[in-house]
C-alpha positions in Angstrom: 68.5 85.3 95.3 69.4 88.9 96.0 72.5 89.9 97.8 72.3 92.8 100.4 74.2 95.9 99.3 77.7 96.5 100.4 78.1 97.7 104.0 80.4 100.8 104.0 81.0 100.5 107.7 82.5 96.9 107.6 85.8 96.5 109.3 86.7 92.8 108.8 86.6 90.2 106.1 83.5 88.1 105.5 81.9 86.1 102.6 79.6 89.1 102.0 82.6 91.5 101.7 84.4 88.9 99.4 81.3 88.9 97.1 81.4 92.7 96.8 85.2 92.7 96.2 84.7 90.3 93.3 82.0 92.6 91.9 84.4 95.6 92.3 87.2 93.6 90.5 84.9 92.8 87.6 83.9 96.5 87.4 87.5 97.4 86.5 86.9 95.9 83.1 83.9 98.0 82.3 83.7 101.4 80.6 83.8 104.6 82.6 80.1 105.3 82.4 79.2 101.8 83.7 81.7 102.2 86.6 80.2 105.6 87.5 76.6 104.2 87.4 77.5 101.2 89.5 79.4 103.2 92.0 76.5 105.5 92.6 74.1 102.5 92.8 76.4 101.0 95.5 76.4 104.2 97.5 79.8 105.7 96.4 79.6 109.4 95.7 83.1 109.9 94.3 84.6 108.2 91.3 88.1 108.6 89.8 89.4 106.9 86.7 93.2 106.2 86.4 95.0 105.6 83.2 98.7 105.5 82.7 100.3 104.9 79.4 104.1 105.0 78.9 105.6 105.8 75.5 109.1 105.3 74.2 111.8 105.5 75.4 110.0 104.0 78.5 109.1 100.3 78.7 105.7 99.3 77.3 103.3 99.4 80.2 99.6 100.1 80.3 97.5 100.5 83.5 93.8 101.2 84.0 92.1 101.5 87.4 89.4 103.3 89.2 88.8 104.5 92.7 85.3 104.9 94.3 84.7 106.4 97.6 82.1 107.2 100.2 82.5 108.9 103.6 83.2 105.4 105.1 84.9 103.3 102.4 87.3 103.5 99.5 87.8 100.8 96.8 90.4 100.8 94.1 90.1 98.3 91.3 92.8 97.5 88.7 92.5 95.7 85.4 94.7 92.8 84.6 95.5 91.4 81.2 92.8 91.9 78.7 93.0 89.1 76.1 92.0 91.3 73.2 94.6 94.0 73.9 98.0 93.2 72.4 99.7 95.9 74.5 98.7 94.0 77.7 100.3 90.8 76.4 103.5 92.7 75.4 103.6 94.4 78.8 103.2 91.0 80.5 105.9 89.5 78.4 108.4 92.1 79.5 107.7 91.6 83.2 110.4 89.6 85.1 109.0 86.3 86.4 
C-alpha cells in the first residue's frame, strides 16, 4: 500500500498529516545526507541542520535537529534520547523531573 505524498498546503490535522509527521520525526535520527535526500523527495527545497553542543562550564546538553522548508510548509524535527549515546543519557539525568 502506498501513501500519497505530503500535501504542503494542508491547514488542519488529519491521519494523513499524522503519518507524515511520524516520518519526519523518524528522519531526525538519520544522517544529514539521508535527511537532505528525503526532504527533496518530499518536495522541500531548503534544508538546515542544527547542532548545539555545550561544553564546560555549561551543563551537559546535546541537541540535534533539522528544518526543511518549501514555499508552503516548514517542518522542524528534533532528536530525543539516542540509546547508544552516553551524552544523551547524562543530559537526561540532569534534567529536572
